[in-house]
Every structure is written in C-alpha cells, then in structure tokens.
C-alpha positions as CSV (number, residue, x, y, z in Angstrom):
1,M,133.5,121.4,73.4
2,L,132.4,118.8,70.8
3,I,128.6,119.7,71.7
4,F,129.4,123.8,71.4
5,L,131.4,123.6,68.4
6,S,127.9,121.7,66.8
7,I,125.9,124.6,68.3
8,V,128.1,127.2,66.3
9,D,127.7,125.1,63.0
10,N,124.1,125.3,63.1
11,L,123.5,128.7,64.0
12,L,126.0,129.3,60.9
13,K,123.7,127.7,58.7
14,P,120.8,130.9,58.6
15,Y,123.8,132.6,56.7
16,W,124.6,130.2,54.3
17,D,120.6,130.1,53.3
18,T,121.0,133.4,52.7
19,L,123.7,132.8,50.7
20,R,121.5,130.7,48.8
21,K,118.6,132.5,48.7
22,K,120.8,135.5,47.1
23,L,122.4,132.9,44.3
24,A,118.4,132.1,43.6
25,Q,118.2,135.5,42.7
26,E,120.4,135.4,39.8
27,D,118.8,132.3,38.4
28,I,121.2,129.9,39.2
29,S,119.9,126.3,40.2
30,P,119.2,125.6,43.3
31,L,120.8,122.6,42.9
32,T,123.7,124.0,41.6
33,I,123.9,126.3,44.8
34,S,123.5,122.8,47.2
35,H,126.3,121.1,45.0
36,A,128.6,124.2,43.7
37,P,130.9,123.7,47.2
38,N,131.4,120.0,46.6
39,I,132.2,120.5,42.9
40,L,134.7,123.3,43.6
41,G,135.0,123.4,47.4
42,H,136.3,120.0,48.2
43,P,139.5,120.2,45.7
44,I,140.5,123.0,48.2
45,G,140.0,120.6,51.3
46,I,142.1,117.8,49.4
47,L,144.5,120.3,48.2
48,I,145.2,121.3,51.9
49,L,145.1,117.5,52.9
50,L,147.8,117.0,50.2
51,I,150.1,119.5,51.6
52,S,149.7,118.5,55.4
53,G,150.4,115.2,54.5
54,G,147.0,114.3,56.1
55,F,145.2,112.6,52.4
56,I,144.9,109.0,53.0
57,L,141.9,107.1,51.0
58,P,139.9,104.4,53.4
59,Q,141.2,101.1,52.6
60,N,138.3,99.6,53.7
61,P,135.8,99.2,50.6
62,K,132.8,99.1,52.9
63,F,133.1,102.9,53.7
64,F,132.7,104.1,49.4
65,L,129.5,101.8,49.8
66,F,127.9,103.3,52.3
67,W,129.4,106.6,51.6
68,F,127.4,106.3,47.8
69,V,124.4,104.7,49.6
70,M,124.1,107.4,51.7
71,I,124.4,110.1,48.6
72,S,121.5,107.8,47.0
73,I,119.2,107.6,49.7
74,A,119.9,111.8,50.3
75,A,119.0,112.2,46.7
76,L,115.7,110.5,46.2
77,A,115.2,111.9,50.1
78,S,115.6,115.5,48.2
79,I,113.5,114.7,44.7
80,L,110.7,113.5,47.3
81,N,110.6,116.3,49.0
82,I,110.8,118.8,46.2
83,W,107.7,116.9,44.8
84,S,105.5,117.0,47.8
85,L,106.1,120.3,48.3
86,T,104.7,120.7,44.2
87,K,102.3,117.7,44.4
88,T,100.5,118.5,47.7
89,K,97.4,121.2,48.9
90,F,98.4,120.9,52.6
91,F,100.9,123.8,53.9
92,G,101.7,121.2,56.9
93,V,104.5,119.4,54.6
94,Q,106.7,122.4,54.9
95,V,105.9,121.2,59.1
96,I,106.8,117.2,58.4
97,G,109.7,118.8,55.9
98,R,111.1,119.6,59.7
99,L,110.8,116.4,61.1
100,G,113.9,114.4,60.3
101,F,115.8,114.7,63.2
102,V,112.9,112.5,64.7
103,T,113.7,109.7,61.9
104,S,117.4,110.0,62.5
105,T,117.0,109.7,66.0
106,I,114.6,106.5,66.0
107,F,117.0,105.0,63.4
108,A,120.1,105.8,65.2
109,A,118.3,104.0,67.9
110,L,117.1,101.1,65.8
111,I,120.4,100.5,64.1
112,L,123.3,101.5,65.6
113,G,122.3,101.1,68.4
114,E,122.6,104.3,70.1
115,Q,120.0,104.6,73.5
116,L,117.3,106.3,74.1
117,N,116.3,106.6,77.6
118,G,113.4,108.3,79.2
119,V,114.5,111.8,79.7
120,K,115.6,111.8,75.6
121,I,112.4,110.2,74.9
122,I,110.7,112.8,76.8
123,A,113.1,115.4,75.4
124,L,112.5,114.2,71.8
125,L,108.6,115.0,72.1
126,L,109.4,118.8,73.6
127,A,111.4,119.2,70.3
128,I,108.3,117.6,67.9
129,V,105.9,120.0,69.7
130,G,108.7,123.0,70.0
131,V,109.6,122.4,65.7
132,V,106.0,122.2,65.3
133,I,104.6,125.1,67.3
134,F,107.3,127.2,66.0
135,T,107.1,126.2,61.9
136,W,103.6,126.0,61.7
137,P,102.0,127.8,58.7
138,K,98.9,130.4,60.1
139,N,96.9,129.8,57.0
140,I,96.4,126.2,57.2
141,K,92.3,125.9,57.5
142,S,92.1,122.5,56.8
143,F,94.0,118.9,56.4
144,H,94.4,117.4,52.7
145,F,95.1,114.1,52.4
146,D,97.3,113.5,49.1
147,Y,99.9,112.0,47.6
148,G,102.3,115.1,48.2
149,L,101.6,114.6,52.2
150,L,103.1,110.5,51.9
151,S,105.9,111.9,49.8
152,A,106.8,114.2,52.3
153,I,106.4,111.3,54.8
154,A,108.7,109.0,52.4
155,A,111.6,111.9,51.9
156,V,111.8,112.7,56.0
157,T,111.7,108.7,56.6
158,L,114.7,108.6,54.0
159,G,116.4,111.7,55.6
160,G,116.4,109.7,58.4
161,L,118.2,106.4,56.8
162,A,120.6,108.8,55.3
163,S,122.0,110.3,58.5
164,V,123.0,106.3,59.8
165,F,124.5,105.2,56.4
166,Y,126.5,108.3,57.0
167,K,127.8,107.7,60.4
168,M,128.3,104.3,59.6
169,A,130.7,105.4,56.7
170,T,133.2,106.9,59.8
171,F,132.8,102.8,61.2
172,Y,135.7,101.8,58.7
173,T,137.9,104.8,58.7
174,P,140.9,104.7,61.0
175,N,141.1,108.5,61.9
176,Y,139.3,111.4,61.5
177,T,141.9,112.9,58.4
178,T,141.0,109.5,56.1
179,F,137.2,110.2,56.8
180,L,137.5,113.4,55.8
181,S,139.6,112.7,52.8
182,G,137.0,109.5,51.8
183,R,134.3,112.0,52.2
184,F,135.9,114.8,49.6
185,I,136.2,112.0,47.0
186,G,133.0,110.0,47.6
187,D,131.3,113.8,48.2
188,M,132.9,115.2,45.0
189,I,132.1,111.7,42.5
190,G,128.5,111.2,44.0
191,W,126.9,114.1,44.4
192,T,128.9,115.3,41.2
193,L,127.0,112.9,39.4
194,V,123.7,113.7,41.1
195,W,124.0,117.7,39.9
196,L,124.9,116.0,36.5
197,V,122.0,114.0,36.0
198,A,119.5,116.8,37.6
199,M,121.3,119.2,34.8
200,S,120.7,117.3,32.1
201,I,116.8,116.2,33.0
202,M,116.4,120.1,33.6
203,R,118.3,120.8,30.1
204,R,120.7,123.3,32.3
205,N,124.5,123.7,30.8
206,P,126.2,123.0,33.7
207,I,129.1,124.8,32.8
208,R,127.6,128.0,32.7
209,E,125.7,127.0,35.9
210,L,129.3,127.1,37.4
211,V,130.8,129.9,36.0
212,K,127.8,132.4,36.9
213,C,128.0,130.6,40.8
214,V,132.0,131.5,41.0
215,H,131.2,135.0,39.6
216,N,128.8,135.7,42.2
217,K,130.2,137.4,45.4
218,S,127.6,135.5,47.6
219,G,128.8,132.4,45.3
220,K,132.4,133.0,46.3
221,I,131.7,133.1,50.1
222,M,129.4,129.9,50.4
223,I,131.6,127.8,48.3
224,L,134.6,128.9,50.3
225,G,132.8,129.2,53.6
226,V,130.6,125.9,53.2
227,A,134.0,124.2,52.3
228,V,135.5,125.0,56.0
229,S,132.1,124.4,57.4
230,T,132.5,121.2,56.1
231,L,136.1,120.0,58.2
232,L,133.6,121.0,61.3
233,T,130.7,119.3,60.1
234,S,133.0,116.1,59.5
235,W,134.7,116.3,62.6
236,L,131.4,116.4,64.6
237,I,129.7,113.2,62.4
238,Y,132.5,111.3,63.2
239,K,132.8,112.0,66.8
240,L,129.3,112.4,68.0
241,P,126.2,110.6,68.2
242,I,123.7,110.9,65.5
243,S,120.6,111.3,67.5
244,L,122.8,114.0,69.5
245,L,123.3,115.9,66.1
246,A,119.9,115.6,65.3
247,M,118.1,117.3,68.3
248,L,121.2,119.8,68.2
249,S,120.1,120.6,64.6
250,T,116.6,121.5,65.7
251,L,117.9,125.2,66.6
252,V,118.7,125.8,63.1
253,F,115.1,126.7,63.0
254,P,114.5,129.4,65.6
255,A,118.2,130.7,64.6
256,S,117.1,131.2,60.9
257,Y,114.2,133.1,61.7
258,F,116.3,134.7,64.3
259,F,119.1,136.4,62.2
260,S,116.1,137.1,59.4
261,H,114.6,139.4,62.1
262,F,118.0,141.1,62.9
263,K,118.5,141.4,58.9
264,F,115.6,141.8,56.9
265,K,113.2,143.0,60.0
266,E,110.9,139.9,59.9
267,K,108.0,139.9,63.1
268,I,109.0,137.0,65.4
269,T,105.5,136.2,67.2
270,K,104.7,134.6,70.2
271,Q,104.2,131.4,68.5
272,M,107.4,131.4,67.9
273,W,108.9,132.1,70.9
274,A,107.1,129.5,72.7
275,G,108.3,127.3,70.3
276,T,112.1,128.5,70.5
277,I,111.7,128.1,74.6
278,L,110.5,124.1,74.1
279,I,113.4,123.6,71.4
280,V,116.2,124.7,73.8
281,V,114.8,123.2,76.7
282,S,114.7,119.8,74.9
283,V,118.2,120.2,73.6
284,V,119.5,121.1,77.3
285,F,117.1,117.8,78.4
286,F,119.1,115.7,75.6
287,I,122.3,116.8,76.2
288,V,121.8,116.2,80.0
289,S,120.6,112.8,79.6
290,N,123.4,112.3,77.0
291,Y,126.1,112.7,79.8
292,L,123.7,110.7,82.4
293,I,124.6,107.4,80.1
294,E,128.0,108.1,79.5
C-alpha cells in the first residue's frame, strides 16, 4: 500500500510542474514558487494538527539539527545545480541532474545501512540506463568538460546526501505526527530564511512575490495541493527506505513527458519508450528485491 501511495505521489509531480511553469510566466521567481507552499501552506497543516490535538514538537534536539543540516545541504545543491546549467557548454549536465536517485541510494547504503543485494544493483544500473536514454538531448554532438559539469556532479552528490539527513531526522521522533509537526516548523524556519536571503540577493520584494503568487489561481492550487501532498510525502519518508523512494522517483521522468503529451501534444519518441520500459522494469525489480530482503 505504501509503495502504491509513493507511486501516486510521484505521478502527481508533473501536475505541480505544470503549475510552476504557469506561475513562472507571470514573472514570479522560481524560488518563490518553490517556497510558497512552505511559507503559506505549512501553517494550514499546523492549524489542522492543532485542532486535532496532534501538534507535538520533537523533544530530541537532534531532529532539528539534522533537519537544518538537510536544508543547508539541499539549498547548496540547488545553487550548484542552477550554476551548472548557466556555466556549461555541455548539455548533458541536464541528464546528470536527473541521477540524484543514484547518490541517494548509495548514501543510504553507506550511511544508513540500507541493504543492496545483486538484484537491487542490477535494478539501479537499469534505472541509470533508462533515465539516460529517456532524457538524453538529441543535440549533443560533443563532450565538453568544464566547471559547470563539475558543479552538476557536486549538486547531485549533495542532493543524495541531503535525502539521507532527511531520513535521519525521522529517527529522533516517536511517531509520524511528531515528525510532521517538526517538519512543518523546521521547513518554515529554514526554507523561509533561505528564500529571504535569495530574494535579497536578487533584489526582489518578497512580500510582493507572495502576493502575486497567492492572487494567481495556479498559485492557490499549488500551495494547497503541495500542502496536502506534504502529508503524504512525510508519511512515505517516515515509513519507507530512502533507496526505495529514490528508485520510485525515477517514474517522475516518463510521467512528466506523458503528461505533457496528453496535455500539450508533445511527441513521445521511440527513445523515450525504450527509456520508460527500462525505468519501469528497474523499479519492479527493486521492489521485488526489497520484499525478498524483508
């Protein structure tokens, strides 16, 4: 059941991406689009927990230590990813940026002790080949080694490390509602600070940005939708291994393109079909192997 919910959660992400694109067309900063659900949506979640009597902050300070470390690493990874896309001549960095599931799985095995048997390793390799085939740009004619490429690799590595700290924070909460309460507060403090610093550097008015986002129909839907999605995502992070979640996240790539195909009539090539088949097969292998270990 949890795996089914994770698949559903990943398949919803293309819809959120569509809303983000619509908001970006209204000259709303991508950072504001990303952080608005934390700033405006999380208070809704906190209110629901307060009314239901489930709002309990984690008593172990290590929870917030790991959470704020996670946010710091994730923010740095995001900066490096943006820098890599603007400072490289090698279009393949876009593919590298989609391999975060690999570093998440590796760090989960090295730091958290999540098991990787032979079948899982084969599944991981199939997923890598599938994602690369699916996302490889047709206009790449030559390889360019530059600092942007190094930045992309560093961003993916840090992103995988951040996911491990995400999971480690759950170890210091006694139950899901406590973890969720801590996440709401941790996100609001940590990501709001990151957003405000970014707005200051970009010389954009944060209040005006939020008002524009809230007044937009797509903004309202995204804030409420992502707020609800956070409940599901938090539950999955709390219950499932990081390596399994990372593998399930590969379904987002074909899901996004198929969503665009039906909504915007974008062409799906034979290359994409081949990549999709490999991705789905790899996820099935990984899930089956996960049950064999258990």
